[in-house]
Backbone as JSON, one array per atom type, in Angstrom:
{
  "sequence": "XXXXXXXXXXXXXXXXXXXXXXXXXXXXXXXXXXXXXXXXXXXXXXXXXXXXXXXXXXXXXXXXXXXXXXXXXXXXXXXXXXXXXXXXXXXXXXXXXXXXXXXXXXXXXXXXXXXXXXXXXXXXXXXXXXXXXXXXXXXXXXXXXXXXXXXXXXXXXXXXXXXXXXXXXXXXXXXXXXXXXXXXXXXXXXXXXXXXXXXXXXXXXXXXXXXXXXXXXXXXXXXXXXXXX",
  "N": [[102.49, 82.55, 113.33], [104.87, 79.99, 113.41], [107.14, 78.72, 115.93], [109.37, 77.42, 114.88], [109.5, 78.51, 112.32], [110.06, 81.18, 112.92], [112.58, 80.88, 114.13], [113.98, 79.93, 111.93], [113.91, 82.15, 110.24], [115.4, 83.99, 111.77], [117.86, 82.65, 111.79], [118.53, 82.74, 109.06], [118.8, 85.52, 108.71], [121.0, 85.97, 110.37], [122.97, 84.55, 109.0], [123.08, 86.07, 106.68], [124.12, 88.44, 107.67], [126.65, 87.55, 108.49], [127.71, 86.82, 106.0], [127.75, 89.33, 104.74], [129.6, 90.64, 106.34], [131.86, 89.14, 105.79], [132.25, 89.79, 103.1], [132.93, 92.43, 103.46], [135.44, 92.27, 104.47], [135.97, 91.28, 107.0], [136.85, 88.78, 107.7], [139.23, 88.32, 108.89], [138.98, 89.06, 111.46], [137.51, 87.49, 113.64], [136.3, 87.98, 116.13], [134.95, 90.36, 115.83], [133.0, 89.6, 114.01], [131.57, 87.83, 115.61], [130.64, 89.6, 117.55], [128.91, 91.25, 116.04], [126.99, 89.4, 115.19], [125.93, 88.55, 117.65], [124.83, 90.93, 118.49], [122.75, 91.2, 116.69], [121.18, 89.03, 117.48], [120.55, 89.85, 120.06], [118.95, 92.06, 119.51], [116.76, 90.79, 118.54], [115.68, 89.91, 120.86], [113.99, 91.73, 121.95], [111.04, 91.73, 122.26], [107.64, 92.85, 121.67], [105.97, 91.84, 123.65], [107.46, 91.61, 126.07], [107.98, 94.28, 126.5], [105.41, 95.3, 126.76], [104.66, 94.03, 129.13], [106.38, 95.33, 130.84], [105.37, 97.93, 130.69], [102.87, 97.54, 131.87], [103.59, 96.87, 134.5], [105.35, 98.83, 135.39], [104.64, 101.47, 134.87], [102.77, 102.56, 136.52], [102.91, 104.93, 137.89], [102.39, 106.78, 136.03], [99.62, 107.02, 134.96], [98.02, 107.98, 132.81], [99.61, 107.84, 130.48], [100.19, 105.13, 130.59], [97.63, 103.95, 130.29], [97.01, 104.79, 127.69], [98.99, 103.47, 126.18], [98.42, 100.77, 126.69], [96.0, 100.61, 125.48], [96.44, 100.43, 122.82], [96.31, 98.6, 119.76], [97.5, 95.23, 119.12], [99.09, 95.25, 116.83], [99.62, 97.99, 116.56], [100.96, 98.48, 118.97], [103.18, 96.85, 118.64], [104.44, 98.1, 116.46], [105.05, 100.57, 117.63], [106.78, 99.71, 119.62], [109.0, 98.9, 118.11], [109.83, 101.36, 117.19], [110.62, 102.54, 119.59], [112.71, 100.84, 120.26], [114.51, 101.44, 118.17], [114.96, 104.15, 118.69], [116.18, 104.04, 121.23], [118.45, 102.55, 120.53], [119.85, 104.4, 119.01], [120.85, 105.93, 121.01], [122.64, 104.32, 122.16], [121.51, 102.44, 123.84], [119.92, 99.52, 124.97], [116.66, 98.43, 124.68], [115.83, 96.14, 125.95], [117.3, 96.06, 128.27], [115.85, 97.6, 130.02], [113.18, 96.63, 129.76], [113.46, 93.95, 130.47], [114.43, 94.18, 132.95], [117.16, 94.33, 133.6], [118.54, 96.57, 134.32], [118.06, 97.14, 136.94], [120.05, 96.62, 138.75], [121.59, 98.81, 138.73], [120.64, 101.46, 140.08], [120.56, 104.37, 139.69], [121.16, 104.67, 136.97], [119.13, 103.12, 135.94], [116.9, 104.68, 136.61], [117.44, 106.93, 135.03], [117.37, 105.88, 132.39], [114.76, 104.95, 132.28], [113.41, 107.39, 132.45], [114.21, 108.55, 130.03], [113.0, 106.81, 128.15], [110.29, 107.03, 128.87], [109.83, 109.76, 128.43], [110.14, 109.84, 125.65], [108.01, 108.19, 124.87], [105.87, 109.76, 125.72], [106.11, 111.92, 124.02], [105.5, 110.64, 121.59], [102.86, 109.91, 122.14], [101.66, 112.43, 122.42], [102.04, 113.45, 119.84], [100.51, 111.67, 118.28], [98.01, 112.12, 119.37], [97.45, 114.63, 118.39], [97.4, 114.24, 115.69], [95.45, 114.54, 113.65], [95.06, 117.32, 113.61], [97.62, 118.12, 112.94], [97.87, 117.02, 110.39], [95.89, 118.46, 109.05], [96.91, 121.08, 109.25], [99.2, 120.76, 107.75], [98.14, 120.45, 105.17], [96.9, 122.94, 104.89], [99.18, 124.58, 104.95], [100.41, 123.89, 102.54], [98.55, 124.93, 100.79], [98.77, 127.72, 101.06], [101.44, 128.44, 100.7], [102.4, 128.03, 98.15], [100.95, 129.29, 95.7], [100.93, 128.79, 92.97], [100.83, 126.11, 92.56], [99.11, 123.81, 90.91], [97.81, 121.56, 91.84], [96.42, 122.11, 94.15], [94.58, 123.95, 93.44], [91.72, 123.88, 93.08], [90.73, 123.24, 95.65], [91.78, 125.33, 97.12], [90.44, 127.49, 96.01], [87.83, 126.74, 96.71], [87.95, 126.82, 99.52], [88.43, 129.54, 99.97], [86.03, 130.66, 98.95], [84.14, 129.62, 100.75], [85.02, 130.81, 103.14], [84.6, 133.51, 102.55], [81.85, 133.46, 102.24], [81.02, 133.07, 104.85], [81.68, 135.42, 105.95], [84.24, 135.77, 106.86], [86.34, 136.36, 105.21], [87.16, 138.99, 102.98], [85.21, 139.7, 100.11], [86.49, 139.62, 96.78], [86.86, 142.46, 94.68], [84.81, 142.64, 91.77], [85.87, 143.59, 89.33], [88.6, 143.25, 89.67], [88.78, 140.48, 89.75], [88.0, 139.86, 87.18], [89.99, 140.99, 85.59], [92.28, 139.78, 86.53], [94.8, 137.21, 86.21], [94.73, 133.56, 86.28], [96.73, 132.67, 87.99], [97.15, 134.98, 89.51], [94.65, 135.17, 90.75], [94.69, 132.88, 92.33], [96.79, 133.51, 94.01], [95.75, 135.72, 95.36], [93.64, 134.46, 96.69], [95.08, 132.7, 98.32], [96.45, 134.51, 99.97], [94.28, 135.71, 101.26], [93.25, 133.53, 102.65], [95.41, 133.02, 104.36], [95.35, 135.36, 105.91], [92.91, 135.07, 107.26], [93.49, 132.8, 108.78], [95.42, 133.83, 110.51], [93.87, 135.5, 112.05], [91.71, 133.98, 113.05], [92.2, 131.0, 113.67], [90.84, 128.72, 114.57], [88.23, 128.88, 113.47], [88.85, 128.8, 110.74], [90.08, 126.27, 110.59], [87.92, 124.63, 111.2], [86.15, 125.05, 109.02], [87.78, 124.34, 106.85], [88.31, 121.68, 107.5], [85.74, 120.6, 107.19], [85.39, 120.92, 104.43], [87.42, 119.25, 103.44], [86.53, 116.79, 104.43], [84.14, 116.57, 103.02], [85.13, 116.38, 100.41], [86.44, 113.95, 100.61], [84.3, 112.2, 101.0], [83.0, 112.49, 98.54], [84.92, 111.44, 96.82], [85.06, 108.79, 97.73], [82.45, 107.97, 97.15], [82.43, 108.19, 94.38], [84.35, 106.28, 93.75], [83.08, 103.99, 94.7], [80.92, 103.93, 92.97], [82.15, 103.45, 90.53], [83.19, 100.95, 91.05], [80.87, 99.52, 91.27], [80.02, 99.49, 88.7]],
  "CA": [[103.82, 82.13, 112.85], [105.39, 78.98, 114.32], [108.46, 78.96, 116.52], [110.38, 76.92, 113.94], [109.63, 79.48, 111.23], [110.75, 82.35, 113.47], [113.99, 80.51, 114.29], [114.56, 79.83, 110.59], [114.11, 83.52, 109.76], [116.52, 84.55, 112.53], [119.09, 82.0, 111.31], [118.84, 83.28, 107.73], [119.29, 86.89, 108.9], [122.35, 85.88, 110.93], [123.86, 84.13, 107.92], [123.25, 87.2, 105.77], [125.04, 89.36, 108.33], [127.99, 86.95, 108.41], [128.16, 86.93, 104.61], [128.07, 90.74, 104.48], [130.85, 90.94, 107.04], [132.94, 88.5, 105.04], [132.49, 90.61, 101.92], [133.54, 93.69, 103.89], [136.82, 92.02, 104.85], [136.1, 91.01, 108.43], [137.18, 87.37, 107.97], [140.46, 88.27, 109.67], [138.68, 89.47, 112.83], [136.33, 86.7, 114.03], [135.64, 88.55, 117.3], [134.01, 91.36, 115.34], [131.87, 88.87, 113.45], [130.8, 87.31, 116.74], [129.96, 90.73, 118.2], [127.82, 91.68, 115.19], [125.96, 88.36, 115.23], [125.29, 88.59, 118.97], [124.02, 92.15, 118.53], [121.51, 90.88, 115.98], [120.38, 88.15, 118.34], [120.02, 90.65, 121.18], [117.85, 92.89, 119.03], [115.59, 89.92, 118.42], [115.16, 89.6, 122.19], [113.22, 92.87, 122.42], [109.69, 91.56, 121.73], [106.61, 93.72, 122.23], [105.38, 91.25, 124.86], [108.25, 92.01, 127.24], [107.81, 95.72, 126.71], [104.05, 95.5, 127.27], [104.69, 93.63, 130.54], [107.04, 96.41, 131.58], [104.41, 99.05, 130.76], [101.83, 97.17, 132.84], [104.1, 96.78, 135.87], [106.28, 99.9, 135.78], [104.16, 102.82, 134.56], [101.64, 102.91, 137.38], [103.05, 106.32, 138.33], [101.99, 107.62, 134.91], [98.44, 106.27, 134.5], [97.51, 108.44, 131.52], [100.45, 107.24, 129.45], [100.01, 103.67, 130.67], [96.33, 103.63, 129.7], [97.09, 104.98, 126.24], [99.83, 102.42, 125.61], [97.73, 99.48, 126.78], [94.81, 100.65, 124.62], [96.86, 100.22, 121.44], [96.16, 97.24, 119.22], [98.76, 94.48, 119.1], [99.87, 95.73, 115.7], [100.09, 99.33, 116.88], [101.95, 98.4, 120.05], [104.39, 96.28, 118.07], [105.09, 99.14, 115.65], [105.6, 101.55, 118.55], [107.93, 99.08, 120.28], [110.13, 98.96, 117.19], [110.31, 102.75, 117.19], [111.34, 102.76, 120.85], [113.96, 100.09, 120.13], [115.4, 102.21, 117.3], [115.32, 105.38, 119.42], [117.15, 103.66, 122.26], [119.68, 102.14, 119.87], [120.56, 105.63, 118.62], [121.49, 106.45, 122.23], [123.48, 103.23, 122.66], [120.75, 101.79, 124.9], [119.07, 98.41, 124.54], [115.39, 98.46, 125.4], [115.73, 94.94, 126.78], [117.87, 96.34, 129.6], [114.77, 98.13, 130.83], [112.01, 95.75, 129.74], [113.77, 92.7, 131.15], [114.84, 94.57, 134.31], [118.6, 94.18, 133.85], [119.08, 97.82, 134.85], [117.73, 97.32, 138.35], [121.27, 96.54, 139.55], [122.2, 100.16, 138.7], [119.44, 102.28, 140.32], [120.59, 105.7, 139.08], [121.08, 104.49, 135.52], [117.78, 102.62, 135.69], [116.01, 105.84, 136.67], [117.73, 107.78, 133.87], [116.9, 105.23, 131.16], [113.29, 104.96, 132.33], [112.99, 108.76, 132.12], [114.43, 108.73, 128.59], [111.98, 106.06, 127.43], [108.97, 107.6, 129.16], [109.74, 111.04, 127.72], [109.93, 109.54, 124.23], [106.65, 107.68, 124.73], [104.95, 110.88, 125.88], [106.19, 112.68, 122.77], [104.74, 109.86, 120.62], [101.45, 110.02, 122.52], [101.21, 113.8, 122.1], [102.0, 113.59, 118.38], [99.38, 110.9, 117.77], [96.79, 112.79, 119.84], [97.21, 115.81, 117.55], [97.71, 113.89, 114.31], [94.47, 115.13, 112.73], [95.34, 118.75, 113.5], [98.88, 118.25, 112.22], [97.59, 116.72, 108.98], [95.13, 119.58, 108.49], [97.81, 122.22, 109.1], [100.1, 120.45, 106.64], [97.41, 120.76, 103.94], [96.76, 124.4, 104.86], [100.49, 125.16, 104.61], [100.61, 123.68, 101.1], [97.65, 125.83, 100.06], [99.13, 129.15, 101.11], [102.86, 128.72, 100.45], [102.72, 127.96, 96.73], [99.69, 129.48, 94.96], [101.04, 128.34, 91.57], [100.7, 124.65, 92.51], [97.77, 123.53, 90.38], [97.19, 120.43, 92.54], [95.57, 122.61, 95.23], [93.83, 125.09, 92.91], [90.27, 123.78, 93.34], [90.43, 123.29, 97.09], [92.11, 126.69, 97.55], [89.31, 128.33, 95.59], [86.67, 126.36, 97.51], [88.11, 127.32, 100.89], [88.24, 131.0, 99.97], [84.61, 130.93, 98.75], [83.45, 129.33, 102.02], [85.4, 131.84, 104.11], [83.91, 134.74, 102.17], [80.42, 133.27, 102.5], [80.79, 133.18, 106.29], [82.08, 136.75, 106.37], [85.59, 135.76, 107.45], [87.25, 136.93, 104.23], [86.53, 140.01, 102.16], [85.05, 139.32, 98.7], [87.32, 140.39, 95.87], [86.1, 143.29, 93.71], [84.57, 141.89, 90.53], [86.75, 144.02, 88.24], [89.91, 142.62, 89.9], [88.67, 139.08, 89.39], [87.91, 139.77, 85.71], [91.26, 141.38, 84.99], [93.4, 138.98, 87.05], [95.08, 135.9, 85.65], [94.44, 132.49, 87.23], [97.78, 132.68, 89.01], [96.87, 136.11, 90.4], [93.48, 134.83, 91.57], [95.12, 131.9, 93.32], [97.63, 134.23, 94.98], [94.82, 136.52, 96.17], [92.93, 133.53, 97.56], [96.03, 132.21, 99.32], [96.69, 135.6, 100.93], [93.07, 135.88, 102.06], [93.2, 132.39, 103.57], [96.44, 133.23, 105.37], [94.89, 136.41, 106.81], [91.87, 134.5, 108.13], [94.17, 131.91, 109.71], [96.09, 134.65, 111.52], [92.86, 136.11, 112.92], [90.83, 132.99, 113.7], [92.6, 129.68, 113.18], [89.82, 127.73, 114.92], [87.17, 128.95, 112.47], [89.39, 128.32, 109.47], [90.29, 124.83, 110.69], [86.6, 123.98, 111.13], [85.64, 125.11, 107.64], [88.69, 123.56, 106.02], [88.07, 120.28, 107.82], [84.47, 120.21, 106.57], [85.61, 120.82, 102.99], [88.21, 118.04, 103.2], [85.66, 115.64, 104.69], [83.21, 116.5, 101.89], [85.86, 115.87, 99.25], [86.7, 112.53, 100.84], [83.04, 111.48, 100.76], [82.76, 112.48, 97.09], [85.88, 110.51, 96.23], [84.64, 107.43, 98.09], [81.22, 107.67, 96.42], [82.81, 107.97, 92.98], [85.05, 105.0, 93.68], [82.07, 102.94, 94.87], [80.1, 103.89, 91.77], [82.96, 102.79, 89.51], [83.28, 99.52, 91.41], [79.57, 98.93, 90.99], [79.92, 99.26, 87.27]],
  "C": [[104.43, 81.17, 113.87], [106.77, 79.35, 114.83], [109.56, 78.54, 115.56], [110.59, 77.91, 112.8], [110.36, 80.72, 111.7], [112.24, 82.07, 113.61], [114.69, 80.44, 112.94], [114.85, 81.21, 110.03], [115.3, 84.17, 110.44], [117.84, 83.98, 112.02], [119.5, 82.56, 109.95], [119.4, 84.68, 107.84], [120.72, 86.89, 109.43], [123.35, 85.49, 109.84], [124.11, 85.25, 106.93], [124.22, 88.22, 106.35], [126.47, 88.84, 108.24], [128.54, 87.09, 107.0], [128.56, 88.36, 104.27], [129.39, 91.13, 105.13], [132.05, 90.34, 106.33], [133.29, 89.32, 103.8], [133.21, 91.91, 102.28], [134.96, 93.49, 104.38], [137.03, 91.71, 106.31], [136.5, 89.56, 108.73], [138.44, 87.24, 108.82], [140.22, 88.62, 111.14], [137.41, 88.74, 113.29], [135.6, 87.27, 115.25], [134.62, 89.61, 116.88], [132.78, 90.71, 114.74], [130.96, 88.37, 114.58], [130.0, 88.44, 117.4], [128.75, 91.19, 117.39], [126.66, 90.68, 115.24], [125.21, 88.4, 116.55], [124.41, 89.83, 119.11], [122.69, 91.92, 117.82], [120.61, 90.01, 116.83], [119.77, 88.92, 119.49], [118.85, 91.51, 120.73], [116.58, 92.06, 118.89], [114.98, 89.59, 119.77], [114.4, 90.77, 122.79], [111.78, 92.78, 121.92], [108.71, 92.53, 122.38], [106.02, 93.18, 123.52], [106.13, 91.67, 126.11], [108.06, 93.48, 127.54], [106.42, 96.02, 127.26], [103.99, 95.12, 128.76], [105.33, 94.71, 131.39], [106.1, 97.6, 131.74], [103.36, 98.77, 131.83], [102.33, 97.25, 134.28], [104.89, 98.0, 136.33], [105.8, 101.31, 135.49], [102.92, 103.2, 135.37], [101.7, 104.34, 137.89], [102.71, 107.3, 137.21], [100.76, 106.98, 134.25], [97.92, 106.69, 133.14], [98.3, 107.82, 130.36], [100.26, 105.72, 129.43], [98.71, 103.25, 130.0], [96.36, 103.74, 128.19], [97.88, 103.84, 125.59], [99.09, 101.08, 125.59], [96.47, 99.44, 125.93], [95.15, 100.41, 123.15], [96.6, 98.77, 121.02], [97.52, 96.54, 119.25], [99.67, 94.98, 117.98], [100.45, 97.11, 115.99], [101.16, 99.32, 117.96], [103.26, 97.84, 119.53], [105.16, 97.31, 117.25], [105.75, 100.18, 116.56], [106.84, 100.99, 119.25], [109.17, 99.15, 119.4], [110.7, 100.37, 117.11], [111.11, 103.06, 118.45], [112.69, 102.05, 120.81], [114.97, 100.9, 119.31], [115.87, 103.49, 117.99], [116.38, 105.09, 120.47], [118.49, 103.29, 121.64], [120.51, 103.34, 119.44], [121.31, 106.24, 119.81], [122.39, 105.4, 122.9], [122.84, 102.53, 123.86], [119.98, 100.63, 124.28], [117.79, 98.42, 125.37], [115.23, 97.26, 126.32], [116.33, 95.15, 128.16], [116.78, 96.81, 130.55], [113.62, 97.13, 130.92], [112.23, 94.46, 130.5], [114.43, 92.93, 132.51], [116.33, 94.33, 134.62], [119.19, 95.41, 134.53], [118.83, 98.01, 136.35], [118.95, 97.19, 139.26], [121.99, 97.89, 139.61], [121.08, 101.18, 138.84], [119.45, 103.64, 139.62], [120.46, 105.62, 137.57], [119.68, 104.0, 135.12], [116.78, 103.77, 135.65], [116.19, 106.72, 135.44], [117.16, 107.18, 132.59], [115.37, 105.21, 131.13], [112.77, 106.34, 131.95], [113.12, 109.02, 130.63], [113.32, 108.05, 127.8], [110.6, 106.66, 127.64], [108.8, 108.93, 128.43], [109.48, 110.83, 126.23], [108.51, 109.05, 123.98], [105.63, 108.81, 124.84], [104.94, 111.77, 124.64], [105.36, 111.97, 121.69], [103.24, 110.0, 120.88], [100.89, 111.39, 122.13], [101.08, 113.99, 120.6], [100.79, 112.87, 117.79], [98.06, 111.56, 118.16], [96.44, 113.97, 118.94], [97.41, 115.53, 116.07], [96.74, 114.51, 113.31], [94.74, 116.61, 112.52], [96.63, 118.99, 112.72], [98.66, 118.04, 110.73], [96.84, 117.88, 108.32], [96.03, 120.79, 108.28], [98.77, 122.0, 107.94], [99.43, 120.79, 105.31], [97.23, 122.27, 103.78], [98.07, 125.06, 104.41], [100.78, 125.02, 103.12], [99.74, 124.63, 100.28], [98.2, 127.24, 99.96], [100.58, 129.44, 100.74], [103.22, 128.68, 98.97], [101.44, 128.06, 95.89], [99.74, 128.99, 93.51], [100.9, 126.82, 91.44], [99.27, 124.29, 92.12], [97.06, 122.4, 91.12], [96.2, 120.91, 93.6], [94.67, 123.75, 94.77], [92.36, 125.03, 93.31], [89.95, 123.9, 94.82], [90.77, 124.66, 97.67], [90.96, 127.63, 97.22], [88.09, 128.04, 96.46], [86.75, 126.9, 98.93], [87.89, 128.82, 100.94], [86.75, 131.35, 99.84], [83.83, 130.7, 100.04], [83.78, 130.38, 103.08], [84.69, 133.16, 103.82], [82.42, 134.64, 102.48], [80.08, 133.42, 103.97], [81.27, 134.52, 106.84], [83.45, 136.82, 107.01], [86.63, 136.35, 106.51], [86.49, 137.93, 103.38], [86.39, 139.51, 100.72], [85.95, 140.2, 97.82], [86.44, 141.24, 94.96], [85.99, 142.57, 92.37], [85.51, 142.29, 89.41], [88.15, 143.42, 88.41], [89.88, 141.15, 89.48], [88.64, 138.9, 87.87], [89.27, 140.02, 85.08], [92.42, 140.47, 85.4], [93.55, 137.68, 86.29], [94.74, 134.83, 86.69], [95.47, 132.45, 88.35], [97.56, 133.81, 90.01], [95.68, 135.82, 91.3], [93.86, 133.86, 92.68], [95.97, 132.57, 94.4], [96.75, 135.06, 95.91], [94.07, 135.63, 97.16], [93.84, 133.03, 98.68], [96.29, 133.27, 100.39], [95.48, 135.81, 101.83], [92.95, 134.75, 103.08], [94.21, 132.56, 104.7], [96.01, 134.31, 106.39], [93.82, 135.9, 107.77], [92.52, 133.6, 109.18], [94.82, 132.7, 110.84], [95.09, 135.25, 112.51], [92.05, 135.08, 113.71], [91.14, 131.6, 113.14], [91.51, 128.63, 113.43], [88.71, 127.69, 113.88], [87.66, 128.42, 111.13], [89.56, 126.8, 109.49], [88.96, 124.08, 110.59], [86.09, 123.91, 109.7], [86.49, 124.25, 106.71], [88.48, 122.07, 106.24], [86.78, 119.77, 107.18], [84.62, 120.03, 105.07], [86.37, 119.54, 102.66], [87.36, 116.79, 103.4], [84.68, 115.45, 103.54], [83.88, 115.95, 100.65], [86.15, 114.39, 99.37], [85.46, 111.7, 100.56], [82.74, 111.39, 99.28], [83.66, 111.47, 96.4], [85.47, 109.07, 96.48], [83.39, 107.02, 97.32], [81.51, 107.38, 94.95], [83.49, 106.63, 92.79], [84.06, 103.84, 93.8], [81.22, 102.79, 93.61], [80.84, 103.18, 90.64], [83.06, 101.29, 89.77], [81.98, 98.8, 91.09], [79.37, 98.65, 89.53], [80.81, 98.11, 86.83]]
}
């Protein structure tokens, strides 16, 4: 994207802000209009490049976090930067104060803001590191909290069958299965899955993950077959 195009986009955004302020009745307070416009311009001065430079030069005391941040793709780093900008804005902080070293004139405040930003980055890093486990638990929670949800009927049944096959869940008596309604069967399966999770989450997570991976492969194969036709 050329510099002229970026400047044109910024100008259009500024004009839209001015127009919105006029509609809201701010034409009688030009200082407020100026403040809003300048705030927009300042937000545009928080590019990922400046933040990346700050990470490279200022996070040497936290090498694990620094390495993770610098390993992100340009797109990923840019997205994360925008999240940090928004987080700081909620606290009435501009990330540019830190990234562009304006805070160095106020050592105590500089230390405090750096701690705030670093703590947030570590939370993001921890969340991303465990994203697969979080996603798997989210699916497990949906399976066991609402047995009447037909969307998870097949995978709930499949998980219970695998758990029973590995001796982690007790097989249901055949007469109970014959007499029970589908809703009752799903409830029994959900309760059995929940009991296994309470006893051995690691084993359940392994089996559940394998089932999900198998379903993904089947879906991809079916999609490829349809595309081939």
